[in-house]
N, C-alpha and C positions, 0 to 999 in steps of 0.2 A: 306927826299928824297923819301922814300917808299910811303908816302902818296901822293906825287905828281905823281909818276908812277901809283898808283892805280886810281887816278882821271883821268889821261890821258887814261888809259886802259878802264875805264867805258865810257868815252867820245867817244872813237873810236868805241867801241862796239855799243853804242847808235846810232852813225851816220850811221854805216853799217846797223844796223837793220832798221833805218828809210828809207834808200835808198832801201833796199831789199823789204820792205813792200810797199813803194811808187811805185816801179817798178812792183810788183805783182799786185797792184791795177790798175795801168795804163794799164797793159797788159790785164786785165779783161775788163776794160772799152773799150779798142780797139776792143774786140770781139763783142761788141754791134753793131759796124758798119757793121758786117757781118750777122746780124740777119734780119729776115723779118720785114716789116713795121707793119703787123698785130701782135696782142698780144693775148695770152691766158690770162684769168683772173682766179684768185684763189677765190673760193667761200667758202672754208672750209679748215682749217688745224689745226692740234693739235699734241702734243707729249704726248704719253701715255706710261709710263714705258720707254722702250728703243726704241720705234718705232715712226716714224713720219708718219702721215697720211695726205694726201693732195688731194684735188679734184678741178676741174675747167673746163672751157669750152672756146671755141672760136666761134664767131658768123659766122661760115661758115662750110661747109661740106668738110672734107679732106678725100680722099679715100686711100691715101698711108699709108704705115706702119709708126706708130708714137711710140715714147718712151720718157720717161722722163729721162734726163741725167744731170749729173754734168760735166761741161766742163771748161777747161782752155786751154792754148796754147799747152800743152803737150798731153792731152788725153781727151777722153769722158768716163765717168763712167756711165754705163747704169743702171738705177734704175727700169726700167720696167714701169708698169702702165697698167691699163685696159682702153683702148680707145674705145669709142662707139659713134654712131650717135644718136642725140636726136633732132628730127624735123630738123631745119635748122642750127643746131650747132653740133660741135664735142666736146665731153666731155671726161673727164678721172677721174679715182680715183685709188688710190694705192691698197686699200683692203676694203672688207666689214667688216673685223674684226678690232676692235679698238686697239688690241695689236699685229697686224701685220702691214706691211707697210715697210717703209725704216728703216732698222736696223742701227741706228745711230752709234753704237759702232764699226761698221766695216768700216766706212768711213776713207779714207786716209787723212793724214795731208796735208794741202794745202789750196789754195783759188780757189773757183769755182763759176761759174754762174749756176743757176738752169734753164734749158731750156727744151723745147719740141723739139725733133729732128724728122724731117720728112725725110724718105728715098724715094726720088722721082726718080725712075729708076736709082738707085745707086748714084744719086746726093743728097747730104745732105743739108737740109735747117733747120734753127734753129729759134725758136720763143721764145721771152721773156715772162715772166709772170708778170701780174699786180695783186697786192694784193687788193681785193675788200671786204675783211672781216674787222671786227672791231678790229682785233688783229694785233699787230705790231711785232717788232723784238723779237727773243727768244734766250736765252742762255741755253745751255745744257752741262752737264758734264757726260762723260762716266763712266761706272762702273769700279772700281779699278781693274786692272789686272797687276800682276807682279810689283806692287807698282807704276803704271803709270796710268795717266788719260789724256784724251783729252778734251779740251773745244771747243764746236761748237757754233759759233754765226751765226744765220740765220738773215740776214739783208735785209730789203726792202728799195729800194732807187730808184732814178731817175737820169738819166744823159742825157743831150741833148734831153729832152722831151721823153725819152724812159725809161719805168719802167723796173726794173730788181730785181732779188733775188740773193743774194750772200751768199755762205757758206764759213766761215772762220774757219778752223780747225787747232788747234795748241795744242801741248802737254802742259798741265798745271795741277799741283796738285790741289786736291780739296781744296777749302777754308775751314776755320775752321768750318763754319756753314753749310757745304754741306756734305751729307752722301749718301752712296750707298743704304742702306736699313734702314727702321724704323720698329722696332718690338714693337707692342702694347700689353702689358700684360693686359688682360681685367679686368675691375672693379678696386677696390682699395679704401682704406680709409673707409668711411661710406658705400660704396657700396661693399659688400662682394661677390655679385653674388650668384651663386648656392652653395649648400652644400651637403655633404654626410657623413654618419656616419659608421665607421667600428671599430669593437671591442671596442665600447664605446667612441671612440674619433671622434669629428666632424671636418671635413676638409672643408676649404672654397676655392671657385674658385679663388678669388683674390690672395690668398697665393700661390696656386699651379701654376697658370699661371705666376706669377712673378718668382718663382724658375726656371721654365723651360725657361723663357725668358732670365734670367741672364746667364744660361748655354748656350743657343743658341747664345747669343751675343758673348760669349767667343769663341765658336767653329767657328763662322763665321769670327771673327777677326783673328783667326789662318790661315784662307784661304786668308788673306790680305784684306778683305772687311772692309769698314768703316761703323759701325753700331751704331744707336742711339735707345735707349728705350724711349717710351713716359713717363714711370715712372720707377724708380729704387728702390723704397721702397713702403710702404703701404700708398700711397697718392691717394686721390680722384681727378680726373680731370673732369672738365666740358667738354661736347662734343665740344662746340664752344666758340668763344671769345678768348682773349689772352691766349695762352698756352693750348687751347682746344685740346683734343686728336685727333679730326678729322682734325685739321689744321696742326699738327706737321709734318706729312709725307711730305707735300708740302712746309712748312716753311723751312725744311731742304733739300729741292730739291732732295729728295730720288727718286730712280727709282722704288722701290717696298715697299709696306706697308703690313705687315702681322700681323693681330690681333689675339691673342691667347685667346681661350675661352674653357670652359667645358660645356657640355650639361647637361640637366636634364629634367625629365618629371614627371608628377604626378603619384602617386601610386608606386607599386613595379615594378621595371624594370626587364624584362626577356631578355633584349638584350642591347648591348652597341655599340661601334664602332665610327669611325671617320666620320665627315661631313665637307667637304671643300666648303665654299660658295664663289661665284665668281661674278665678274662684268657681265654685259650684252654684247652680240655681240662680244664674244672673241674667240680666239683660246684656247682650253682647255688643251693644252699640259702640262703646268706647274701645273694646278690644279689636273690633273690626276696623275702626278708624286708625288705630295704631298699626295694625298689620298692613293696611292698604298704603299708608304713608311710607313705612320703612321698605315695603316691597317695591316702591318706585326706585329704590337704590339697588337692592339685591334680589328682588323677586320673592315669590313665595316658596317656602320649603316644600319639597316633594314627599316629606314624611306623611304616611297615610294613617298610622295608628293615632288614636285619641283626637282625631281631627274634628273640629266643629264646623269650620268654614275655611276658606283660603287664608292660611297663615295664623289661624286661631285654634288653640288646642286646650284640652282639659285632661290632665293626667291624674288618676285617682287610685286609691287603695282598693284592690280586689280582695275577695275572701282569701285567696291564696297568699297575697301579700301580708295580710294580717296574721295568718297562721305561721308564715315564715318569721315574721317579726316576733311573735310570741315565743316561738321555739328558740330563737336567737337570744332573747332576753333571759329565758330560763337557763340556757346553757351558761350564761354569764352571771348566774345567781342574782338576777335583777327581776323586778316586778314588771310583768307585761303592762303596757299602756292600754287605755280604753280607746282603741282606734275604731272609728266609724267607717264601715264599708262605704265606698264611693266618695269619701272625703278627699280633699286635695292631697296629692302625694308630696308636692314641693313645700318645704317648711316655710319659705318666705311668702307663701300664699296662705297655707293652712294655719300657721301659728299667728300670723298677723291678723287674720279674720276672726279670731276668738270663737264664740259659740256658733256663729253663722257658718264657719268653715271646718268645724270639728277639731279645733286645736286640742292637744292632749298632753303637752309637756307640763305636768302639774307638780314637779318637784319630787315625785316618789323615788326617783333614782338620782343620787347625788352626781353620778358621772355625767348626766345630761343637763343637770341644773333645772332651773325653773323659768317658765315663761309667765311673768306676772299677769299677763293679759289673756291667758288661755281660756279663762271663764268669763271674759268681759263681754258685755252687750253693747259697747260703743267702741268701734274700731275703725281704722283706715280701710279703704277698699283697695286690696292688693293685686298687683299684676307682676308677672315676670316676663321679660322680653329677651329671648335669644335672638340678638340682632342680626347675626350672620354666622356662617361656619368658618371658624378660624383656620381649619386645615383644608379649606377649599381655596385655592390660590386666587381665584377671581374675587371671592368675597374678601379675603385678606388684603388684597391690593386696594380695594375700596376702603377698608377699615384704616389702612395706613395713610392713603392719600386724601380720603374724603371724610375724615372724622366729623367735621362740622356738619356734613349732610345728615348724618345719623342723629345728631343732637337737634338739628333743625326739624327733622321729620317728627321726632317725638314731641318737641315743643309745639309744632303746628297741630299735632293731634290733641294735645292738652288744651291748647287755645281754642280749637274748634269745639271740643266736647264741652268745655266750660263756658263757651261763648264769651271769651275774653280776648281783646285785641290790643 
């Protein structure tokens, strides 16, 4: 009898859910009848970390106030957008920064149409958007907060010959293979990285980064975050291909990727300090927080090249770097890659960031393999932290005796930036 009641209960809930979502969908479709005949078109969109960036145009000049909105029958959620005139078109973009834009984790549960709203002398007009990119639907999970997550489906569709973009937002726990953050302990196995010697004992970068990563994972999990390490022991990982360390942050659909390393330089070092390496065209708030917190342990690096601010750096491909790379590839009878000038030099930033950071490992050369996400428009937001100089004795001493401090500093930075405690 209990089994029959359980089956009936599940059946009733399923029927109610079907009618609820059917009604919601029908109500959104009915909104299309109130939109203008002309459409804006989307020429670029991507999710980088927790932010959606989108841009597009319409082939006419509109002089009234415009804004991008999420709309259903109950409300308009104003997303903003920078609208401007470009010859005989009206265009928009959300942000010039790849890690700014629409903050997805703040969106309310519900189903909405993404529309451009025109305020015409206090009369509101709405325009649908047509996707003219090569990218299709996206699925995004919000960062875990209070043991809860939302799943956001961005769906491109057409109804009655009218294109539209739908946002479906519902509460849903992360799947087993989805994580908030991926931590990458640099090097491992046959690749020990840099080394430093103190009091007759030699210490290796691969060991120290792993120790700190394991501690950091534990601290972040206490905050309720779901964290994955690229390696949990002394294992060597290829950069690309199945299980490649540059693929794992996106394989696990993480929002952030943080690669932990230790610096070194030739000769006797007379300074140490932290260096946080970033993607291109970003808001530097998070990287500055990271640099400031780790600098409380070891100070800021005195390195002057590629410096953005104290402890924050951006290393990129120059024209000469690209020419050198092309020559080297040709000498090895390989096909040169399509490297973009000023794109990130470090592969754990460039290749993790997909189209936003100029990833280029597309499988054309078997020797280097394939980054399955080189052309992806939904990626983790990647950073690489050179936490200290392993061959500067003062820094090495802190790395040996105060490992927990480094993990704590990075954890505090993530907690502050994500506003999670």
